[in-house]
N, C-alpha and C positions, 0 to 999 in steps of 0.2 A: 055046862051052860056056855053057850057060845056067845062071846062078846063081839059086837060089831063095832069096828073102828069108824068113828064118825068122819065123814068126808069134809075136808077143810073148805071153808067157804072161800069165795073169791077175794074177799078182803084180807083174809089171813095169808093166802098165797101171794098176794101182792106185797104184803109187808115183809114176808120172808125173802122174796126176791130182791126187794130194795135193801134189806139188811145185808144180804150176801154181796151185793154190788158195792155197798158202802164199805164193807170189810176188805174187799179185794183192791179197791182204789188206792188206799194208803200204801199197800204193799208194792204196787206198780210205781208209785212216786218214789218210794224209798229205793227201789232198784235203779231207777233213772238217776237219782242223786248219787248213788254209789258209782255208777258208770262215769258220770261227769267228774267225780272226785278222782277217779283213777286216771282220766285223761288230762285233767288240769290240776295237778297237785299244787298246793299253796304252801308258802313258807310259814305262814301263821297257822297255829293249830286250829282245827275245825271248831272246837268248842268256844273259841274266842269270838267268832263272828256268826255262828249258827245258833239260833234260838232253839230251846227245847220245845218239843211239840206241846201244844195246848189242846186240851180236850174240851169239847162242847157237847152238851147233851141235847138230843132231839127225841121228842116223844111222838109216836105215831100210834094212835088207837090204844093207848094205855101201855105200850111197850117203849122202853127207852134204850138208846144205843149211843155209844161213845165213838166219835169220829176224830182221829188225830189230824191236825193241820200243821204243816211245816211252812215257815216263812223264810224262803231263800233270799239272801240279800242280792240286790241288783248291782250295787257298786262294788268295786274290788275292795279287798281288805285295806285298811288304812296303813300307810307307810310307816316304817319304824321311825321314831324321832331321830333327827340328825344329831350327831354328837356336837358338843360345844366346840366352837372354833378356837384354836390355840392363839395365843397372843401374836401380834404381827411381828414377824422376824424378817429382816432384809436378807434375801438370798442373792448372792452374786454368782450367776452362771459363768462358767469358764468361757472366755471368748473363743470363737472359732479360729482354727489355725489360719494364719494369714498366708497368702500365697507368696512364693519366692519372688523377691524383687530383683530381677536380673538386669544389671546395668552393664552394657558392653563398653569396651574401650573405645574412646572417641576416634573416629576416622576423619582426618582433616579434609580429604577430598570428597566426602559425602556428608551432606546436611540432611538429617532425618526429617521426613515430612509426616509420616504416619506408619504405625505398625500394622501390617496386613494380616499376619498370622503369628500365633504364639502357642507353644506346646512345651511342657516340662516333662522329663522322663520319656523322651520320645521313642527310644529304642526298646525293643523286646528281643529276648533270646530264643532262637529256634534250636531246640535240643536235637532235632533230627538232622538238620543241615549244619548245625554247629556254627551259626553266624547270627549277628545282630541285624535286625531289620526294622524298618519303619515305613508306614504308608499313611500319607496325609493328603487331604483334599482342602483346597482353600479357594474362596471366591474373591474377586476384586470388585470393589465398589464402583459405582458409575463415575464418581469423581476421580478415582484413581485411574480408571481406564481412559478418561478424557485427558488427564495430565500426561499419561504415558504416550497416548496417540499423538497429541499435539507437539510433543517434544521430540518425536522421531524424525530423523533426517538422514539422507543418504548422500555420501560424498562420492561422486563418480570418479574423481581424480585418484583418490586413494582406494576406491572400491571398499568402502567401510561405512557401516551404519553408526551414526552418532546420535546420542540422546542426552538431553540435559536432565531428564528424570529416568530413573531405572529402579529395578527391583534387586535387592541383594539379600542373600541368605547367610545367616550367621549361626554358628554352633559354639556353645560354651559348656565346659565341664562344670557341673554344679556339685559334684561330689568333692571338689577341691575348693579351698578358699579363694577369693578374688586376689588378683596379683597386684595391680597398679591402682592406687588411690580408691580402693574399694570397688574396682571395676573388673569385669571378667574379660580375659583375653580370648581371642578366637582359637579354636582347637579343632583339628580334623583327626578322626580316628584312622588307624592303619587300614590299608587296602580298601579305601573308601570309594564307593561307586554310587553315582547319582543318576536317576532317570526322572525326567520331567515330561509329562504327557507322552510317554512311550518313546522318548528320545534320550539317548545316552549322552550325558553331559561330559564333554571331552576336554574342556579348558580348565581343568583343576590345576592347582599349583604343582610345580615340578617336584617330584619326590626326592628325598635325600639319596645319595649314592648307596647302593647295596653292597654288602660284603658276603663272605661265605657263611658267617654266622647270622647275618641279618639280611634275609631275602625278602622280607615283607616291605611293602611300599609305605613309607612313613612320610607324610607331607607336613610342611610348615603351616601352622594355622593362619588362615586368611579368610576374608569375606569372599563370597561367591556371587558373581553377577549372573542372574538367571533371567534377565529381561528378554533375551532372544528366544527363549524356549517357552515363554508363557503366552497365554491367550488373553487379549485385552477385551474381555466380554464379561459383563456383570451377571450373565445367566449361566455360562458354561464354567464348570469347575476345573481347576488345574490340579492334576494328579502328580504327586511327588512321592517317590519311593527311594529309599536309601538302604545300603547294605555295607557292612564292614565286618571284618574278621581278622584273625591272625592264626598262625600255625600253633598247634598244641604243644610242640616241642620248643617253642620260643619262650624261654623262661623270663627274658627281659621284658618283653611286651606283656606277658601274663601278669607280672607283678605291677605293671603300670596301668593296664586296662581291664583287670579282672572285675573290678566293681565300678567301672566307669558309668556315669550317668550324664546325659546331655540334655540341654535345653535348646530348642529351635526357635528362631525368630526370623521373620521375613519382613523387611522394611521397604517402604517407598521412599527413596532419597533423591536429592538433587545433586548432580555431579558438578563439582567445582573445578576450575582450571588453575594453572600455576599463577596466572596474573591475579585471580581472585584471592588466593592465599597470600600473595605478596602484599596486596592492598590491606588485608586484615592485619598483618604484622605492622605495616607502616602507620596504620590508623590507631595503633595502641597508644594509650597515654603513658603507660609505664615504660621507662627506658633505663639504660645504664648511663649514669652521669659520672662526673669527675670524682665525686665522693665514693662511689662504688669501686672505682678503680683504685683509689687510695687505700681502701680497706683490703683489697686483694693483694696489693703490693706490701702493705704492712704485715699481712699474714704470711706472705712468702718470705719476707726478710726475717721474721721471727722463726720460721721453720729452719731457714739456713743457719741462723745463729744457734739454735738448739742442736743442730747436727754438727756444729763446729766448722761449717763451711765459710769461706770468705764471702762477705757481702759484696755483691756487685750489682751493676745496673741490669734491669730487665730488658730483654730484647723483644721487640714486637715486629712481626713480619707483616708487610702490607700486601702480601699475596694470599690468595685463597688456597688452602691445602687440598681442595678438590680438583681444580683445574690449573693451578699454579699461575693464575693471572691476577692482575691487580684487583683489589677489592672494590666493589661498587656500593653495596649496602652491607656494612659489617654487622653481624649479629652473634649473639651467644645465648646459651640457655641459663636460666637461674640456678640450675643444678650444677653448672660447671664452676670450677674454682681456678680458672686460668684466665689470662688477659688476651690470649690469642683469639681472633675472630675468624669467621668464615662467611662466605657470601650467601645472601638470602636466596637468590634465584637458583644458584647451583645446588644448594642444600635441598630445596623443595623439589627441584627436578630430579635429584638423585633418589628421593624417597617416593616419587610418583609410582614407580613400578615395584621397588623393593619393599617400601613401607616399614623399614626397621627403625628409623629415627634414632640413629646412633651418632654421637658427636664425632666428627672426623679428627678431632684433636686429642681428646682424652678417652675415646671409645666407651663412653658412658651414655645412658639414655638421655636424649635431648628431644623431648616431645614437642609437638607443634605449639601447644598451649603455653609452653615454658620459654619460647623464643622471645628475645627482645633485641632492639637495635642498640648498639653501643654508640652513643652520641659523641663521646670523647674521641674514639678512633675515627669516627666520621669527620670530625672537625680537623683532625690531623691530615686525613686524605685530601680534604678540600684545600688545605694550606700548602701542600706539596704538589706543585704542578709538574715537576720532572718525574716522569714515569720510570726512569732508570733507578731511582731510589726505591728500593724494595724492602728496606729494613731500617728501624730506628731503635734507639736506646732510651729508656725512661729511668730516671733516678727516683729516689725516695720522695723527692719534692715535686714529682710529676713534671719535671723539666725534661724535655725530649730533644734529641738532636739526631740528624741522619747518621746512620752507620754505614760506612764505606769500607768494604773489605778489600783485600789485596787484588782479588780477581776483578772486582768492579772498578777499582781505581785504574788498573791497567787497561780495562776496556774503555774507560773514559779518555785515557791518554791516546789510545789508538784512534778513537773517533776524532779527537782534536787534530791529530797528525793527518788523518785522512782529509779533514776539511781544509787544512793548510796546504796539502799537496795539490788540491784541486784549484787553487788560486794561482794566477800568473801575473807577473808584474808587466804593466803596459807603459812604455816610454814613448812619448810623442814629442817631436821637435817641430820647428817652424817650417823647414823645407818639406817635410812629409805632409804637413797640413796643406801647403801650397799645391803639391802634386795631387792630393785628394780633391781639392776644389777644382783643379783643372780637368780631371777625369769626370767629375760630376757635370761640369759644363758641357763636355763633349757628349755625354749621354743625352743631355737635354736638347742639343742641337740636331740630333739624328731624328729624321722623319721616317717613320716606318711605313707609312702609306705610299709615299712616292719613291721610297728608297733613294732619297736625295740627301746628301750630307754636305753641309756647308763647311768648307775647310777653314779653320781659324787662321786668321792673319794677324800680323802684328799691327800695332796701332799706327805706325808710320807708313805702312804699305797699303796700297789700295787693294781691295778685295774684288777683283773683276774676273776671277776664274771660277767656273762652275763645273763640277764633275758629276756626270750622270752615270749611275751604276745600272747596267742592263740586267 
């Protein structure tokens, strides 16, 4: 018996197609969600924020089907709860390292106005050329350019450029401690070469004499005036390059400059004259008085007694030890322990070029800031008018008297004899006075215009003879 399969009706075919589409749709959604999870992984587990599928039943013509539905969250997963804050604790961060405070030694002839350029650890070592080099660029402000330009003057008589404002360059070794009063002294490295704006600077300090063992050029540390090589323009940069080195076989310089570190400063300063510095010393309120001299004398007498020497009066010369002339403004330094003075103008003029500031009496440092006028010696100079007296003696009670040596006494005797030899005795008698009066009358009677001379006659004789000189 042959069975005949019944043909599905249109309603049954429609239900089957709908059931197949509904079964395939959740599979596509599940694949898309897996792809999204692979591209965007989450730190929180998926089960914590993805709901499980919920089933819903649908009936179509007596047949039921289960369709899973997934609810994907729109918002990102919640953030993890923040841990509780610890109790407030005051934390002190270490302060940043403070830059080096480089203070240079005071220059009496230069008054600083502003620092134009500053650089620490300025030199670097070139291993190929075996030398230390530095290249710097600095700009001058508009105010600095105006001050330099307005102070520039040319002296045609001396063929010299003069300026009241100038630029000076100073180098200090910062790998060594400061020398005087916490201030750094000027220091120039050996074989030092400076180029400013492609110009070789040739007016460096004179180097020390060379020897067979020491052929490197070592210069005394001083400031360097670079005004003539700079451009007074606030837009154009001034290029500065420096080089220094020493021979590798020079063990003396190697021990001195192996780890040398330098700091560079360029200052705009005002140049002062000798008269300006003299006025600064004269305007000081602090001076040496009688009490200060008494302390020095007492100390000197105590030293002589301790050494077993005979106590005697102290001698004070009224001449300057610099030019051997009479003192005009006697000064001393507060670091000096002697009563001998030197002249203010001579001492400042001596240090205008040298700049050593060494006492000419004790050969110890006598800086400009330590100079003071000795008012007691000044009063002695004003009371002695005779310039031939060049020395006095002072006892312990500060009583002084002129000291006349044998040579000076013989000189005074010779001067007195010379004065007495130039004087002549003049003896006048009555007859000579009459003759002089007679000659004077004759000169008055002579008429130069007519060349006529009246002959004098006696009183009892008539004067009737006239002589005419042709």
